[in-house]
N, C-alpha and C positions, 0 to 999 in steps of 0.2 A: 400290699405293704411295701414300703421302701426300706430296705435294710439299713441299719445304722452303719456309718463308715467308721471302722475301727480306729483309724488314726485321727479322727476328728476330735475337736475339743468337746467337753461335756455339754456346753451350751448348744453347740452345733448338733450334737446327737439328740439332745432333748427336743430339738425342733423337728426331728424326723417323725413320721407317723409310726405309732406303735400298734402292735397287734392286740386289739381289744375284742373280747367276746361279748356279744350283745344277745341276751336270751330273747326268745319270742314271747315267753310268758314269765311273769314274776308273781309267784304265789306267796301270800302271807297268811299264816295261821293267826287266830285270835290271840293266842298266848304270845306270839312274837310281837304283835302290835302293842301289847301291854308293856313291852320292855323299852326303856329309853334308847337302847342301842338298835332295837328293831325300828324305832321311829327315825333314827339317824340313817339306817339303810333305806327306809322308805323315801326319805328326802333325796337321797342320791339317785335312786332309780326314777323318781318323778322328774328330777332335773334332766335326765336322759330321755324323757318322753317314752319310756318303755311301758308296754301294756301290763297293768297291775290287776290282780284278782285277790280280793279278800275272801278267804275261805270261811264257811259257816262253822266249821269245827276244826279241832287240832289233828286232823288226819289228812294225808295226801291221797287223793283218789283220781281216777281218770287218766292215769299215766301209762296204761298198757295198750299196746296195739294188737294187731292180728297175730303177730309172731314176735320172736325175740328181737329180730332186727328192727321191726317197726316200733317196738317198745323202746329200744335203744335210741332211735331217731327222735321220738317224742321227748324222752327224758333229757337227752343232751341239748335240747333247745329250751330247757326249763330251769329257772332258778326258784327254789323254794326257801323262804325265810321262816325258820322254825326255831324252837328252843332245843338246845342239846338235852338229851335224856339224862336221868340220874347216873347211868352207867358211865357217862363221859367224865364224871368227877372222880372216878377211881382210875388213876393213871397206870399205864403199863410201861415197863422198861422196853427200850428199843435199841439194843446193841446190834451192831457196833456204831450206829449213827449217833446216838445220844443216850443220856441216862434215862430220860422219860419222854413219852410222846403225849401231846394234847392236841385238841382239834378246834379250829375256828370254823370249820366247814367239813362236809363230806361230799365226795364227788368232784370230778374234774372236767373243765370245759374242753380239754384237748381230745384228740382222736388218735392216740398212739395204739398201734395194732398189737403191741406187746404189753398193753396196760397192766400195771402192777395191781390195780384195784380189782381186776377181773376175778371174781370168786371170793373177794374179801368183804365186800359190802352186800347187804341184803336188798332185794327188790330192784326196781328199775334204777339205772344209774343217774338219777336226777341230781343236780348240784344243790345241796342243802347248806345254806349259810346260817350260823347260829346267832340268834338275837340276844341271848343271855351271855354275851362275851365277858362283860365285867365280872360276873360270878365265876366264869371259867378261869379268868386270870387270878382272881382273889384266891381260888382254891390251890394255885400252884405253890404258894409260900410254904405249905405244909410238907412239900416234897424237897425243898431246898436243904442242902447240907451246909456246913460251915465252909467247906471248900467249894470250888466252882461246880455247879450242877447244870447240866445242859438239857435243854428241852427242844425237841423236834416238833415242828408244827406242820410238816408237809407230808405226813404219812398217808392221809386220806384225801388230800386235795392239792391243787396248785394254788397257794394263797395269792400269788401275784396275778394269776389269771382272772381272779374275781375282785381284785383290790379296788378297781374303779367303781364297782358296784357296792362294796361293803365298807371300805376303809378299815377293815379289821386287822390287816397286817400292820399298818401304821400304828394302830392302837397297841398291838403286841410289842412292837419295837419301843414305843414310848414307855410302856410298863417295864420292860426289862432294863431300860436305861436307868431306872430308879433302884434296881435290885443290887445288892452287894455280891451275892453268890450266884444268882440265876443268870444264865446265858441262853439266848434264843438262837435257833438254827432253822433256816428255811431254804428251799430250793425251788426253782421254777424253769419252765421252758418258754416263758413270756418275757417281755422287755419293757413294760410300762413302769419305769422306776422313778420318774421325775418327782412324784409326790413324796418319795422316801429320802431324798438327798439331804434335806435340811432338818431331819428329825434328831432329837437329842438321844442318840443311842448309847453314848458313853462307851463304845467299843464292846458292848455286850450282845451284839447281834452279828452272826456270821451269815452273809448273803451268798448263796451258791447258785450257779447255773448248771443245769443238766445239759450236756452236749454229747454229740456222737459224730462219727465219721459220716461223710456225705452219703454213701450208699445206704446207711441205716436211717439217718435223719430225713433224707429226701424221700425215702420210700415208706417209712413206717410212722412218722410223727406228724399226722395231719392236724390242722387247726392251730399250730403253734407258731411262734416267731421263728425266723430263720436262725441258724446257729450264728451267723454273722451278727444279726441283731442282738442275740443273747449276749454275745461277747462284748458288743458295744455297750450294752446295759451294765454288764459286770464292770467294765472299765469305768463307767460313770460312778458306780457304787464305790469302787476302790480308790479313785482319785482323791487326794486330800481336799479339804474344804477350800483351801487357798487357790485351788485350780478348778473350783466349781463342782467338785465331786462330793460324795457322801462320806468319805473317810472311814468306810466300814472294813472290818476283816472280811475276806471273800474266799470263795472256793469253787472248784470244778467237781461236779459229779459226772464222771464219764460212764454212761450206762444207757442201755445194757450193751456191754462189749460183745461183739460178735466176730468170729473169724471168717468174715466174708472174703470173697476172692480179692487177692492183693491187699489184704488187711494191713500189713505193715506200712505200705505206701499211704493208704487212706488215713490211718491213724497218725502217721507222721505229719501229714498235712494239717490235721486237726490240731496237733500239739504246736505246730508252727503258727497257726492262727491264734492260738491262745497266747503264745509268746509275743506276737505282734500286738495283741490287744492290751496285754499287761506288761508293757515295756518300761516299767518303773518299779521301784521297791514297794512291796505291799505285803501284808499278812495274808499268805496264800496257802490253801490246803487242797489236796486231791483225795477223792474217794473213787474207788475203782470197783465196778460191779459187773460181773459177767452175766450173760443172759441165762435165765432158768425159767422153768414153768412147772406147774403141777397138773395132775389130771383134771382137776376142777377148773383151773384157769384156762386150760386148753379148750375145754368144752364151751366155756363162756365166750372166749375170744373167737372161736369159729362161728358161733351164733351171731356175734356182733360184726365180724369181718369175714364172711364166707368165702371171699375171693382173695384172702390174704396170701402173700408169698412168704410169710414168716415161717422159718424152719421150726416145726413142732413135731419132728419125727423122734419118738422115744427110742427107736432102734439105734440112733446115732449118739445117744447120751448115756451118761452114767447115772445111777440112782443114788440119791442121798435122802436119808430119813432124819426127821427132827425128833425131839425127845418125846413127842406125842405119837410117833409112828407114822406121821404124814410123809408122803413121797414127794420128792422134788427131782426134776430132771436137769442135770447140769452137764457141762462138757467133760470129756474124759480127762484124766489126770495129766496126760502129755500135752494136750491142747491148753489146759489151764496153766501149766507150767510155762509154756511158750508165751502165752499172752501176758502173764504176770511179769516174766523176765523182761519182755519188751517194754512194758510201761514203766517198770521201776527204773530201768536203765535210761530210757529216753526222757523221762521226767527229771531224773537226777541231773542229766546233762544240760537240759534247758533251764531248769528252775532249781538251782542248788540250794536256795534258801527255803523252798517250799517243803511242806510235810505231806507225806502220803499217810492218811489216817487209817486206811484199811484196804485190803483186797478181798473180795468175796466172789 
């Protein structure tokens, strides 16, 4: 992949090659093929000449290997087009990111060694795209309030990472462009944004890129677009229509923040790169998330990435419990205070008009 040049025009950036995930297998359940949106996804994958299998029943089988690592390899090369289950229509709040979360897919094509989905989804980590998307979107109106209500669509997938296969993110953006109170939020580590630039979003979608310092992104974020390419894509999304951009509200999710060796220097360079990419006035937010893990996620990650150099030593962490009694390992209070102070000061200095939505 050739990274986008941050200072290039939007048209020049659009001409660069983007990072596209191409599955080795695309599975369709019978129920998914009965859905008009499922047929739309079928047309997309047929146009890409990808191998398609129509399953005899509405169950995914044959995705397990000899061990967890082999199962991971099989699943991560597979796209399954299925219908979202009834449970997907009962939304859950997702503070501090948004008021509610909903899902156009589950599973992610990237290979991040700190994966947030580890331990969150059941079964092999196959990427499941939902064919009943129109029904999913129609269900959201019941959750809107008279004031602005925000909906996060990136909790269980990277929607941009599969957009060339599904078109579902664009459909969500078009839907929210028609809503008075509903606003969409999505985040990605990919850069294929060209099909999103001309959509009628009406300012109701905030597009964010997840970025990190070079020692973290370079070592732990496999299968993704480079940070340079992500920032180039964010620039395209933020530029006004008159300059060939999308005119979207945008944001940066800096995550997971890690106090690696010489971390102030590395994160300063990242913030400088963001400043270079967004060297014009735009509606900009920051979300700051420190690295954390649970006993369950650690077990899954070590099965997926047995050679990882990711710091998962509980002895170096503080313990945090949620309201259900679950344990999470976070950095100690002094380290957290140092990290937070650095980011709040440096962001305020470089981006005085931007908002920091939260630190966690």
